[in-house]
VEXVO-232709 format. One record per residue (C-alpha): x, y, z; residue number from 0; chain. Coordinates in Angstrom, 2 decimals, padded with zeros to 5 digits. Layout:
N
         u         v         w     i   ch
         X         Y         Z   NUM    A
...
***
This chain:
569
         u         v         w     i   ch
   -128.07   -010.43   -009.62     0    A
   -129.96   -013.53   -010.34     1    A
   -129.61   -014.64   -006.99     2    A
   -130.73   -011.44   -005.52     3    A
   -134.18   -011.56   -007.69     4    A
   -134.16   -014.97   -006.62     5    A
   -134.22   -014.32   -003.02     6    A
   -136.31   -011.77   -003.18     7    A
   -139.04   -013.83   -005.01     8    A
   -138.45   -016.33   -002.28     9    A
   -138.85   -014.16    000.31    10    A
   -142.11   -012.67   -000.91    11    A
   -143.34   -016.14   -001.67    12    A
   -142.48   -017.38    001.94    13    A
   -143.97   -014.22    003.29    14    A
   -147.34   -015.01    001.35    15    A
   -147.31   -018.97    002.43    16    A
   -146.92   -017.65    006.06    17    A
   -149.86   -015.23    005.84    18    A
   -151.89   -017.80    003.98    19    A
   -151.08   -020.73    006.60    20    A
   -148.94   -022.87    004.13    21    A
   -145.70   -024.40    005.42    22    A
   -142.86   -023.34    003.17    23    A
   -140.01   -026.23    003.28    24    A
   -136.68   -025.46    000.89    25    A
   -138.74   -023.25   -001.48    26    A
   -141.34   -025.63   -002.49    27    A
   -144.28   -023.29   -003.05    28    A
   -141.94   -021.37   -005.04    29    A
   -140.67   -023.93   -007.29    30    A
   -144.25   -025.13   -007.61    31    A
   -145.13   -022.06   -009.14    32    A
   -142.17   -021.50   -010.85    33    A
   -142.79   -025.12   -012.72    34    A
   -146.61   -023.97   -013.32    35    A
   -145.43   -020.79   -014.74    36    A
   -142.66   -022.54   -016.92    37    A
   -145.36   -025.11   -018.11    38    A
   -147.21   -021.77   -019.09    39    A
   -144.26   -020.11   -021.18    40    A
   -143.36   -023.32   -023.05    41    A
   -147.07   -023.94   -024.30    42    A
   -146.97   -020.37   -025.69    43    A
   -143.67   -021.11   -026.87    44    A
   -144.81   -024.31   -028.56    45    A
   -147.59   -022.97   -030.05    46    A
   -145.59   -020.20   -031.91    47    A
   -143.55   -022.97   -033.16    48    A
   -140.42   -021.72   -031.32    49    A
   -138.26   -024.53   -032.45    50    A
   -138.57   -023.26   -036.48    51    A
   -136.64   -020.04   -035.68    52    A
   -138.31   -016.59   -034.09    53    A
   -138.97   -013.85   -036.25    54    A
   -139.63   -010.12   -035.28    55    A
   -143.42   -010.56   -035.75    56    A
   -143.24   -013.61   -033.67    57    A
   -140.98   -012.54   -030.77    58    A
   -143.71   -009.71   -030.40    59    A
   -146.62   -012.48   -030.45    60    A
   -144.70   -014.25   -027.84    61    A
   -144.50   -011.27   -025.33    62    A
   -147.87   -010.17   -025.99    63    A
   -149.29   -013.49   -025.01    64    A
   -147.01   -014.23   -021.86    65    A
   -148.64   -011.06   -020.13    66    A
   -147.84   -007.64   -018.96    67    A
   -144.42   -008.55   -017.48    68    A
   -142.90   -009.86   -020.86    69    A
   -144.57   -006.84   -022.61    70    A
   -142.58   -004.00   -020.20    71    A
   -139.25   -006.59   -020.92    72    A
   -140.12   -006.03   -024.73    73    A
   -140.43   -002.51   -024.41    74    A
   -137.01   -002.03   -022.67    75    A
   -135.56   -004.62   -025.06    76    A
   -136.85   -002.17   -028.14    77    A
   -134.49    000.58   -026.75    78    A
   -131.25   -001.63   -027.34    79    A
   -130.77   -001.16   -031.23    80    A
   -126.75   -001.30   -030.40    81    A
   -127.94   -005.06   -029.53    82    A
   -130.55   -006.76   -031.53    83    A
   -130.98   -006.20   -035.09    84    A
   -133.20   -003.20   -035.97    85    A
   -136.09   -005.07   -037.67    86    A
   -136.34   -006.40   -034.20    87    A
   -136.47   -003.44   -032.27    88    A
   -138.53   -001.83   -034.85    89    A
   -141.06   -004.69   -034.06    90    A
   -141.08   -004.54   -030.49    91    A
   -141.81   -000.85   -030.42    92    A
   -145.29   -001.65   -031.32    93    A
   -146.15   -003.54   -028.39    94    A
   -149.10   -002.28   -026.85    95    A
   -148.51    000.28   -023.87    96    A
   -152.08   -000.21   -022.34    97    A
   -152.61   -003.23   -019.96    98    A
   -155.83   -004.54   -018.65    99    A
   -156.59   -002.32   -015.87   100    A
   -157.03   -003.80   -012.36   101    A
   -160.47   -003.58   -010.54   102    A
   -161.43   -000.44   -008.86   103    A
   -161.76   -002.37   -005.62   104    A
   -158.16   -003.74   -005.61   105    A
   -156.68   -000.46   -006.67   106    A
   -158.59    001.26   -003.37   107    A
   -157.36   -001.62   -001.20   108    A
   -153.69   -001.13   -002.47   109    A
   -154.36    002.65   -001.38   110    A
   -155.43    001.85    001.86   111    A
   -152.80   -000.66    002.54   112    A
   -150.08    001.83    001.55   113    A
   -151.39    004.29    004.10   114    A
   -152.74    002.33    006.74   115    A
   -156.32    004.06    006.61   116    A
   -159.43    004.66    004.77   117    A
   -158.95    006.08    001.42   118    A
   -161.65    008.54    001.97   119    A
   -159.44    009.68    005.09   120    A
   -157.14    011.09    002.23   121    A
   -159.08    011.60   -000.62   122    A
   -162.30    013.63   -001.26   123    A
   -162.98    011.78   -004.28   124    A
   -161.37    009.55   -006.51   125    A
   -162.78    008.78   -010.26   126    A
   -162.95    004.83   -010.81   127    A
   -162.45    005.30   -014.48   128    A
   -158.37    004.67   -015.11   129    A
   -156.67    007.25   -016.93   130    A
   -154.29    004.96   -018.47   131    A
   -153.13    001.07   -017.22   132    A
   -149.52    000.03   -017.84   133    A
   -147.71   -002.93   -017.06   134    A
   -146.89   -001.80   -013.80   135    A
   -149.02    000.82   -012.59   136    A
   -152.40    002.55   -013.60   137    A
   -153.29    006.08   -012.67   138    A
   -156.65    007.91   -011.85   139    A
   -158.25    011.14   -011.43   140    A
   -158.35    012.60   -007.87   141    A
   -159.32    015.30   -005.14   142    A
   -157.34    015.45   -001.99   143    A
   -159.05    016.43    001.27   144    A
   -156.61    019.42    000.95   145    A
   -157.71    022.45   -000.18   146    A
   -155.80    025.34   -002.50   147    A
   -155.71    028.89   -001.79   148    A
   -159.13    029.57   -003.18   149    A
   -160.69    026.86   -001.31   150    A
   -161.21    024.13   -003.98   151    A
   -160.07    020.73   -003.27   152    A
   -156.65    019.95   -004.97   153    A
   -156.92    018.15   -008.27   154    A
   -154.63    015.31   -008.24   155    A
   -153.30    012.38   -010.02   156    A
   -152.57    009.05   -008.29   157    A
   -150.22    006.45   -009.53   158    A
   -150.99    003.20   -008.22   159    A
   -148.52   -000.13   -008.61   160    A
   -150.28   -003.12   -009.39   161    A
   -150.44   -006.09   -006.66   162    A
   -147.39   -008.04   -006.63   163    A
   -145.86   -006.90   -009.98   164    A
   -142.26   -006.75   -008.27   165    A
   -142.29   -010.26   -007.26   166    A
   -143.78   -011.47   -010.46   167    A
   -141.29   -009.47   -012.17   168    A
   -138.78   -011.04   -010.07   169    A
   -139.40   -014.58   -010.62   170    A
   -139.94   -014.27   -014.24   171    A
   -136.50   -012.42   -015.14   172    A
   -135.27   -015.55   -013.03   173    A
   -137.51   -018.13   -015.22   174    A
   -135.86   -015.75   -018.53   175    A
   -132.20   -016.56   -017.04   176    A
   -133.02   -020.35   -017.88   177    A
   -134.78   -020.21   -020.97   178    A
   -131.64   -018.13   -022.34   179    A
   -129.98   -021.43   -022.43   180    A
   -132.87   -023.04   -024.45   181    A
   -133.37   -020.33   -026.74   182    A
   -132.48   -020.92   -030.55   183    A
   -130.33   -018.26   -032.44   184    A
   -132.13   -014.91   -032.84   185    A
   -129.98   -013.54   -035.84   186    A
   -126.56   -013.59   -034.40   187    A
   -127.69   -012.12   -030.62   188    A
   -126.47   -014.98   -028.94   189    A
   -123.06   -014.71   -030.60   190    A
   -122.72   -011.00   -029.60   191    A
   -123.96   -010.25   -026.49   192    A
   -124.08   -011.81   -023.34   193    A
   -128.09   -012.01   -022.84   194    A
   -127.99   -012.65   -018.99   195    A
   -126.16   -009.49   -018.53   196    A
   -128.81   -007.72   -020.74   197    A
   -131.81   -009.38   -018.61   198    A
   -129.67   -007.96   -015.50   199    A
   -129.87   -004.56   -016.95   200    A
   -133.78   -004.56   -018.12   201    A
   -134.05   -005.90   -014.69   202    A
   -132.27   -003.02   -013.10   203    A
   -134.59   -000.34   -015.13   204    A
   -137.68   -002.21   -014.30   205    A
   -136.87   -002.05   -010.37   206    A
   -135.81    001.72   -011.12   207    A
   -139.04    001.91   -012.52   208    A
   -141.47    000.06   -009.79   209    A
   -139.68    002.64   -007.33   210    A
   -142.26    005.09   -007.14   211    A
   -140.13    007.12   -004.24   212    A
   -137.40    007.30   -006.90   213    A
   -139.54    008.65   -009.50   214    A
   -140.61    011.30   -006.80   215    A
   -137.01    012.30   -006.20   216    A
   -136.60    012.68   -010.72   217    A
   -139.56    014.61   -010.33   218    A
   -137.60    016.79   -007.71   219    A
   -134.67    017.06   -009.40   220    A
   -135.83    017.77   -013.04   221    A
   -137.87    020.77   -011.16   222    A
   -135.16    022.35   -009.65   223    A
   -132.98    021.74   -012.73   224    A
   -135.30    023.81   -014.97   225    A
   -136.54    026.17   -012.86   226    A
   -135.37    028.73   -014.37   227    A
   -136.78    027.68   -018.43   228    A
   -140.21    029.57   -018.09   229    A
   -141.58    027.18   -020.62   230    A
   -140.95    023.81   -019.79   231    A
   -142.62    022.34   -016.46   232    A
   -143.21    019.48   -014.44   233    A
   -146.28    017.83   -012.42   234    A
   -145.76    019.24   -008.34   235    A
   -145.30    016.09   -005.95   236    A
   -147.24    015.78   -003.07   237    A
   -144.30    013.95   -001.51   238    A
   -146.33    013.87    001.93   239    A
   -148.89    011.19    000.42   240    A
   -146.51    009.39   -001.65   241    A
   -145.49    005.88   -000.89   242    A
   -143.25    003.35   -002.80   243    A
   -146.44    001.79   -003.97   244    A
   -148.67    005.39   -004.83   245    A
   -147.44    008.17   -006.02   246    A
   -149.62    011.77   -005.90   247    A
   -148.94    014.59   -008.08   248    A
   -150.39    017.37   -009.46   249    A
   -153.09    016.85   -012.09   250    A
   -152.07    018.44   -015.71   251    A
   -154.72    019.66   -018.17   252    A
   -153.98    020.84   -021.77   253    A
   -153.43    018.03   -024.43   254    A
   -150.63    015.61   -025.69   255    A
   -147.61    017.31   -027.62   256    A
   -148.30    015.66   -030.79   257    A
   -152.62    016.86   -030.89   258    A
   -152.25    019.17   -033.79   259    A
   -155.94    019.73   -034.21   260    A
   -156.37    020.70   -030.55   261    A
   -153.03    023.16   -030.73   262    A
   -153.89    024.87   -033.99   263    A
   -157.65    025.39   -032.59   264    A
   -156.17    026.85   -029.41   265    A
   -154.22    029.01   -031.46   266    A
   -150.39    027.75   -030.68   267    A
   -147.30    028.16   -032.90   268    A
   -146.27    024.45   -034.20   269    A
   -143.08    025.48   -034.86   270    A
   -142.67    027.68   -031.83   271    A
   -143.86    024.18   -029.49   272    A
   -141.29    022.24   -031.82   273    A
   -138.32    024.32   -031.16   274    A
   -138.94    024.82   -027.47   275    A
   -139.42    020.98   -027.08   276    A
   -136.43    020.36   -029.40   277    A
   -134.20    023.07   -027.53   278    A
   -135.68    021.48   -024.15   279    A
   -134.66    018.22   -024.45   280    A
   -130.97    019.21   -025.65   281    A
   -130.43    020.83   -022.72   282    A
   -131.70    018.18   -020.38   283    A
   -128.80    016.15   -022.37   284    A
   -125.91    018.52   -023.17   285    A
   -126.22    021.00   -020.24   286    A
   -128.19    018.81   -017.13   287    A
   -126.87    014.55   -017.66   288    A
   -130.38    014.18   -016.73   289    A
   -133.03    013.45   -019.52   290    A
   -136.13    012.00   -020.09   291    A
   -135.34    008.66   -021.59   292    A
   -139.21    007.94   -022.73   293    A
   -140.34    011.45   -024.49   294    A
   -143.02    009.92   -026.56   295    A
   -146.23    011.70   -027.04   296    A
   -148.06    010.51   -024.01   297    A
   -145.15    011.48   -021.82   298    A
   -144.85    015.07   -022.76   299    A
   -148.26    017.59   -022.95   300    A
   -148.82    021.27   -023.37   301    A
   -150.75    023.15   -021.08   302    A
   -151.10    026.80   -020.62   303    A
   -148.08    027.85   -022.73   304    A
   -145.47    025.21   -021.20   305    A
   -143.78    021.92   -022.13   306    A
   -144.79    019.59   -019.42   307    A
   -142.98    016.45   -019.00   308    A
   -144.51    013.79   -017.19   309    A
   -144.03    010.06   -016.27   310    A
   -140.08    010.42   -014.81   311    A
   -139.85    006.86   -013.95   312    A
   -137.15    006.47   -016.94   313    A
   -134.56    008.92   -016.67   314    A
   -131.33    008.62   -018.46   315    A
   -128.02    010.15   -017.21   316    A
   -124.80    010.77   -018.61   317    A
   -121.45    011.63   -017.16   318    A
   -119.46    014.38   -017.68   319    A
   -117.16    012.22   -019.69   320    A
   -119.81    011.21   -022.06   321    A
   -120.92    014.29   -022.67   322    A
   -118.08    015.79   -023.62   323    A
   -117.14    012.67   -026.30   324    A
   -120.64    012.99   -027.61   325    A
   -120.08    016.74   -028.32   326    A
   -116.48    015.88   -029.84   327    A
   -118.69    013.57   -032.03   328    A
   -121.19    015.40   -033.09   329    A
   -118.11    018.42   -033.83   330    A
   -116.23    015.85   -035.91   331    A
   -119.69    014.62   -037.65   332    A
   -120.11    018.00   -038.36   333    A
   -116.53    018.92   -039.68   334    A
   -116.61    015.80   -041.84   335    A
   -113.21    014.56   -039.62   336    A
   -112.98    011.02   -040.44   337    A
   -110.19    010.50   -037.99   338    A
   -111.92    012.78   -034.75   339    A
   -115.06    010.71   -035.53   340    A
   -112.66    007.18   -035.18   341    A
   -111.60    008.09   -032.11   342    A
   -114.76    009.54   -030.36   343    A
   -116.29    006.45   -031.29   344    A
   -113.64    004.30   -029.70   345    A
   -113.39    006.47   -026.60   346    A
   -117.54    006.50   -026.12   347    A
   -117.88    002.64   -026.30   348    A
   -117.14   -000.40   -024.44   349    A
   -114.59   -001.83   -026.51   350    A
   -114.54   -005.98   -026.72   351    A
   -111.03   -007.40   -027.59   352    A
   -109.04   -005.53   -030.02   353    A
   -110.66   -003.51   -032.87   354    A
   -109.81   -003.19   -036.14   355    A
   -108.98    000.62   -036.68   356    A
   -108.44   -000.08   -040.47   357    A
   -111.87   -001.58   -040.70   358    A
   -113.68    001.06   -038.80   359    A
   -111.85    003.80   -040.48   360    A
   -113.32    002.53   -043.70   361    A
   -117.09    002.20   -042.57   362    A
   -116.93    005.64   -040.59   363    A
   -115.27    007.21   -043.62   364    A
   -118.27    005.81   -045.79   365    A
   -121.00    006.73   -042.87   366    A
   -119.85    010.51   -043.38   367    A
   -120.00    009.92   -047.12   368    A
   -123.02    009.15   -046.74   369    A
   -124.89    011.37   -044.15   370    A
   -121.68    014.16   -043.70   371    A
   -122.92    015.68   -047.17   372    A
   -126.74    015.54   -046.52   373    A
   -128.13    018.99   -045.49   374    A
   -129.12    019.09   -042.12   375    A
   -132.59    020.11   -042.77   376    A
   -132.98    016.71   -044.69   377    A
   -130.84    014.68   -042.54   378    A
   -132.78    011.80   -040.64   379    A
   -131.25    011.58   -037.42   380    A
   -132.84    008.19   -036.63   381    A
   -131.68    006.56   -039.39   382    A
   -127.99    008.19   -039.19   383    A
   -127.50    007.00   -035.58   384    A
   -128.82    003.57   -036.31   385    A
   -126.33    003.41   -039.04   386    A
   -123.62    004.33   -036.84   387    A
   -124.50    001.67   -034.31   388    A
   -124.68   -000.85   -036.52   389    A
   -121.12    000.06   -037.12   390    A
   -120.21    000.29   -033.68   391    A
   -121.95   -003.40   -033.42   392    A
   -119.70   -005.28   -036.11   393    A
   -116.72   -003.71   -034.69   394    A
   -117.29   -005.18   -031.34   395    A
   -118.13   -001.71   -029.53   396    A
   -120.95   -001.54   -026.86   397    A
   -122.91    001.88   -026.17   398    A
   -123.21    002.97   -022.24   399    A
   -126.24    002.03   -021.09   400    A
   -126.96    006.16   -021.24   401    A
   -126.18    006.22   -024.65   402    A
   -128.51    003.86   -025.49   403    A
   -131.36    005.41   -023.92   404    A
   -130.38    008.83   -025.61   405    A
   -130.88    007.22   -028.85   406    A
   -134.16    006.06   -028.35   407    A
   -135.08    009.50   -027.00   408    A
   -133.44    011.25   -030.09   409    A
   -135.94    008.66   -031.95   410    A
   -139.07    009.83   -029.92   411    A
   -138.27    013.37   -030.05   412    A
   -137.98    013.44   -034.09   413    A
   -141.07    011.38   -034.42   414    A
   -143.08    014.05   -032.55   415    A
   -141.36    016.69   -034.71   416    A
   -142.27    014.89   -037.84   417    A
   -145.94    015.54   -036.80   418    A
   -145.94    018.81   -035.32   419    A
   -143.32    020.37   -037.69   420    A
   -141.84    018.72   -039.75   421    A
   -139.43    021.55   -041.26   422    A
   -137.54    021.85   -037.89   423    A
   -134.07    020.06   -037.69   424    A
   -133.25    018.53   -034.41   425    A
   -129.31    017.87   -035.52   426    A
   -129.28    021.91   -036.57   427    A
   -130.32    022.83   -033.66   428    A
   -128.15    020.80   -031.67   429    A
   -124.93    022.36   -033.82   430    A
   -125.90    025.53   -033.36   431    A
   -126.26    024.75   -029.65   432    A
   -122.66    023.49   -029.59   433    A
   -120.89    026.20   -031.47   434    A
   -122.63    028.77   -029.44   435    A
   -121.60    026.71   -026.35   436    A
   -117.74    026.67   -027.80   437    A
   -117.61    030.54   -028.60   438    A
   -119.36    031.57   -024.92   439    A
   -116.62    029.23   -023.48   440    A
   -113.66    030.27   -025.74   441    A
   -110.62    031.29   -023.74   442    A
   -108.48    032.97   -026.15   443    A
   -105.34    032.99   -024.04   444    A
   -105.55    029.20   -023.27   445    A
   -106.51    028.46   -026.72   446    A
   -103.27    030.68   -027.82   447    A
   -101.31    028.91   -025.48   448    A
   -102.29    025.48   -026.32   449    A
   -101.26    026.31   -030.06   450    A
   -098.42    028.01   -029.49   451    A
   -096.67    025.10   -027.77   452    A
   -097.86    022.92   -030.36   453    A
   -096.09    025.35   -033.07   454    A
   -093.24    025.09   -030.96   455    A
   -093.13    021.42   -030.84   456    A
   -093.47    020.81   -034.37   457    A
   -091.18    023.73   -035.38   458    A
   -088.85    022.00   -032.73   459    A
   -088.91    018.64   -034.46   460    A
   -088.92    020.08   -038.24   461    A
   -085.22    021.27   -037.51   462    A
   -084.45    017.47   -037.25   463    A
   -086.13    016.57   -040.55   464    A
   -082.86    017.43   -042.80   465    A
   -080.49    015.30   -040.88   466    A
   -083.25    012.32   -040.59   467    A
   -083.59    012.11   -044.36   468    A
   -079.94    012.42   -044.92   469    A
   -079.34    009.60   -042.70   470    A
   -081.92    007.55   -044.21   471    A
   -080.64    007.93   -047.89   472    A
   -077.22    006.74   -046.67   473    A
   -078.37    003.88   -045.27   474    A
   -080.54    003.06   -048.35   475    A
   -077.37    003.66   -050.39   476    A
   -075.11    001.18   -048.60   477    A
   -077.89   -001.55   -048.57   478    A
   -078.54   -000.96   -045.05   479    A
   -082.06    000.06   -044.81   480    A
   -084.75   -002.28   -043.42   481    A
   -088.60   -002.18   -043.85   482    A
   -091.05   -004.00   -041.37   483    A
   -094.30   -004.43   -042.18   484    A
   -097.09   -004.87   -039.81   485    A
   -099.89   -006.71   -041.61   486    A
   -103.42   -006.54   -039.73   487    A
   -105.48   -008.75   -041.67   488    A
   -109.02   -008.97   -040.81   489    A
   -111.45   -012.10   -039.47   490    A
   -112.56   -012.81   -042.68   491    A
   -109.48   -012.60   -044.57   492    A
   -107.84   -014.98   -042.04   493    A
   -110.71   -017.25   -042.28   494    A
   -110.08   -017.30   -046.04   495    A
   -106.53   -017.87   -046.22   496    A
   -106.85   -020.80   -043.85   497    A
   -109.46   -022.48   -045.67   498    A
   -107.61   -022.25   -048.95   499    A
   -104.46   -023.73   -047.50   500    A
   -106.35   -026.31   -045.64   501    A
   -108.34   -027.30   -048.93   502    A
   -104.98   -027.36   -050.99   503    A
   -103.60   -029.63   -048.77   504    A
   -106.39   -031.81   -048.72   505    A
   -106.69   -031.54   -052.65   506    A
   -103.10   -032.74   -052.55   507    A
   -103.56   -035.84   -050.54   508    A
   -106.30   -036.69   -052.23   509    A
   -104.61   -036.34   -055.48   510    A
   -101.74   -038.20   -054.00   511    A
   -104.01   -041.28   -052.83   512    A
   -105.51   -041.28   -056.48   513    A
   -102.12   -041.76   -058.35   514    A
   -101.00   -044.24   -055.57   515    A
   -104.05   -046.23   -056.08   516    A
   -103.71   -046.11   -059.92   517    A
   -100.60   -047.27   -059.28   518    A
   -101.34   -050.14   -057.29   519    A
   -104.16   -051.65   -059.95   520    A
   -101.27   -051.40   -062.62   521    A
   -099.58   -054.39   -060.39   522    A
   -100.36   -058.09   -059.68   523    A
   -100.62   -057.40   -055.71   524    A
   -103.05   -059.96   -054.02   525    A
   -105.49   -060.22   -052.54   526    A
   -107.85   -058.85   -055.43   527    A
   -111.29   -057.84   -055.93   528    A
   -113.34   -057.53   -059.20   529    A
   -109.83   -058.18   -060.43   530    A
   -108.43   -055.02   -058.78   531    A
   -106.19   -054.94   -055.79   532    A
   -108.08   -054.19   -052.46   533    A
   -105.55   -051.69   -051.30   534    A
   -105.88   -049.86   -054.54   535    A
   -109.78   -049.93   -054.28   536    A
   -109.78   -048.70   -050.87   537    A
   -107.63   -045.79   -051.74   538    A
   -109.89   -045.06   -054.60   539    A
   -113.19   -045.36   -052.01   540    A
   -111.38   -043.02   -049.64   541    A
   -110.36   -040.49   -052.35   542    A
   -114.14   -040.36   -053.45   543    A
   -115.28   -040.24   -049.85   544    A
   -113.17   -037.24   -049.42   545    A
   -113.94   -035.17   -052.27   546    A
   -117.87   -035.63   -051.87   547    A
   -117.05   -034.41   -048.43   548    A
   -115.62   -031.63   -049.52   549    A
   -118.26   -030.65   -052.38   550    A
   -121.04   -031.03   -049.77   551    A
   -119.03   -029.00   -047.29   552    A
   -118.64   -026.02   -049.59   553    A
   -122.23   -026.04   -050.83   554    A
   -123.50   -026.32   -046.83   555    A
   -121.06   -023.04   -045.93   556    A
   -122.45   -021.29   -049.47   557    A
   -126.16   -021.70   -048.02   558    A
   -125.23   -020.62   -044.86   559    A
   -123.31   -017.49   -046.06   560    A
   -126.73   -016.78   -048.18   561    A
   -128.80   -016.82   -045.09   562    A
   -126.59   -014.69   -043.01   563    A
   -126.59   -012.25   -045.88   564    A
   -130.60   -012.27   -045.84   565    A
   -130.73   -012.04   -042.12   566    A
   -128.38   -009.04   -042.37   567    A
   -130.71   -007.45   -045.06   568    A
***
């Protein structure tokens, strides 16, 4: 992936150099620009004293100072609460989505380069004032030359990609891969994840968002899937006017979904909006497996009594398997079934190494004790999900990419509900939907056959129990019974036993050395120093050095352990 990114950036720079008449030899121009950018990044890092460690606030400030590309990366990183500590994700979520807008002359140039003709031949009017400007693109209101049935020019939104953003992000990602090797520890991140892999994943997401034709296909798919839902809509696409750098879609009026004052003034029922909003999102996740991955209030509007989803550059997808496992997990949590929840977590996640099932069982039990007894009306789903992801992270279980996007989306949905209809609980609606789907899809004959077979197997094996019990008792009375015990100690317990035995062995060695040195001091052994045999003095000195080292080492380990506990808290 890094080679591809470098190659794409090299190609773009070579084309740019050729167009400007500059010679290109062995990527010297690219290396020169890389070095200049690297110096700029290094200056920002030095300014913020990165050698003294990175706090969440410092990381956010650094990304803001590095510019729009890194702001976008920070926004994507904030979605990975399964990888980054929660305090870092919360801080990165504060990154400003706005970026300095491009001059309108540059916007017009990009439009005309994409169409190969003057903008006036396509648009009757383009508003020079931007509706919004982000790190990848900015949006303008316009009117097409095309007219509607009433003879009015069609009002549209033009989304224009920033010039060279693909090449800039490609080069910056390549530089970030190099900087990862120099980065000091951020919590325990470098020990638990492959940061190069995370950068590659974020680059994939950013590339999808930069591909406007991909967004056009997302809009068309979303519209097709939700065509029968009367209260859900998304903007119409004008695909004939869209390119990979310019996206033209229907203009949507109305207001943001969290504009309580406007909605109330225009007679909307906020609870009805909240219920329909949640139902729409849950349908996207559970029924379609194709959902809006960034449903913050700016991307969801209310217009003419409909919930209109916009900005579909980042969409999440769940496979049928992931959806089935997720439903199974929600059902097991609702039923407070610890073992079923453990199995669902293990089946759903990507496991690194061999999981400690006993430890996971205890932590899941504590999780269900904490959240399973809370009434659905007062359940904080974002906090519950964060707690569950912390458990998975501690046990080396990573969520699939689609599930991390879903967790972020759920947090956004709950945030909207807290503003417009705080009495509505998303978990209750999701559980009701799972129950309804289970009842509607219930096949009585199949269930009867399944449980009938299970009952037959249990009875068949149950017949053997008296004979097996008799055999065990005979072996026990004859002294021939054997018990096999498999111990699976945790990593912390292993380290404790190892360090205890090591310290005991070293202690015994030091004690033996002290005794031997003391015996030597009672003899007339030559040579002597200060009246003490040299060999005895060396023994005493060595024993004191080893003892001092052990004392200082134990003090250092306690300080490190205390710092780790502070970081986790």
